[in-house]
DRENFI-189849 format. One record per residue (C-alpha): residue number from 1; x, z negated, y. Coordinates in steps of 0.05 Angstrom, whole numbers, plus 5000, padded with zeros to 4 digits. Layout:
% residues N
   pos     c1     c3     c2
   NUM      X      Z      Y
...
***
This chain:
% residues 99
   pos     c1     c3     c2
     1   4926   5143   5410
     2   4885   5076   5443
     3   4957   5035   5434
     4   5001   5087   5461
     5   4957   5100   5524
     6   4991   5045   5562
     7   5056   5078   5547
     8   5024   5159   5558
     9   5070   5163   5620
    10   5140   5148   5583
    11   5125   5181   5527
    12   5114   5245   5560
    13   5164   5226   5603
    14   5213   5227   5542
    15   5179   5275   5492
    16   5160   5333   5545
    17   5207   5340   5619
    18   5270   5308   5578
    19   5281   5258   5632
    20   5312   5184   5623
    21   5254   5127   5614
    22   5267   5065   5637
    23   5254   5004   5582
    24   5181   4985   5571
    25   5154   4924   5607
    26   5116   4884   5569
    27   5073   4819   5597
    28   5073   4759   5564
    29   5009   4743   5520
    30   5001   4676   5552
    31   5035   4641   5610
    32   5065   4582   5582
    33   5121   4586   5536
    34   5097   4546   5487
    35   5020   4581   5481
    36   5070   4648   5470
    37   5112   4605   5406
    38   5035   4581   5370
    39   5011   4665   5384
    40   5069   4680   5350
    41   5075   4633   5291
    42   4997   4641   5281
    43   5018   4711   5278
    44   5067   4703   5221
    45   5023   4665   5178
    46   4973   4704   5186
    47   5020   4763   5160
    48   5041   4717   5109
    49   4979   4706   5074
    50   4954   4789   5081
    51   5023   4788   5048
    52   5000   4742   4996
    53   4936   4759   4983
    54   4944   4824   4974
    55   5007   4811   4916
    56   4962   4762   4885
    57   4908   4810   4881
    58   4943   4868   4856
    59   4985   4821   4804
    60   4906   4792   4773
    61   4890   4873   4779
    62   4954   4885   4731
    63   4942   4840   4686
    64   4868   4843   4677
    65   4855   4922   4679
    66   4936   4946   4680
    67   4992   4943   4637
    68   4984   4857   4632
    69   4923   4855   4602
    70   4922   4829   4528
    71   4917   4891   4479
    72   4857   4883   4427
    73   4876   4870   4352
    74   4867   4938   4326
    75   4918   4969   4384
    76   4986   5016   4366
    77   4956   5003   4280
    78   4941   5086   4282
    79   4993   5131   4272
    80   4966   5193   4279
    81   5018   5252   4255
    82   4958   5306   4252
    83   4892   5326   4270
    84   4847   5371   4235
    85   4790   5397   4250
    86   4734   5447   4214
    87   4803   5443   4153
    88   4836   5474   4212
    89   4900   5440   4245
    90   4898   5431   4313
    91   4966   5433   4350
    92   4971   5366   4408
    93   4959   5413   4469
    94   4949   5400   4541
    95   4897   5443   4554
    96   4852   5430   4491
    97   4803   5391   4526
    98   4758   5392   4451
    99   4818   5352   4413
***
């Protein structure tokens, strides 16, 4: 809401009063063209940095905790076909929390 406050009158005219609205007039951030281009480049570089760091962190977490982690030496050597408790065979039910 804070970011939309300057455009509230235009938005209310468009959505609630069904009137034509003029284009938004956004003032330049700086007075010189060079300063505006530097600010744009800084925003783009910051965005690339944030996307890269989040991707790196996600990949690192996947390799450490997720499906990309190194499996233990005895991983997958057991093939359970049937479970019995107190000489009674337990069926593979999702609702059986004691299994």
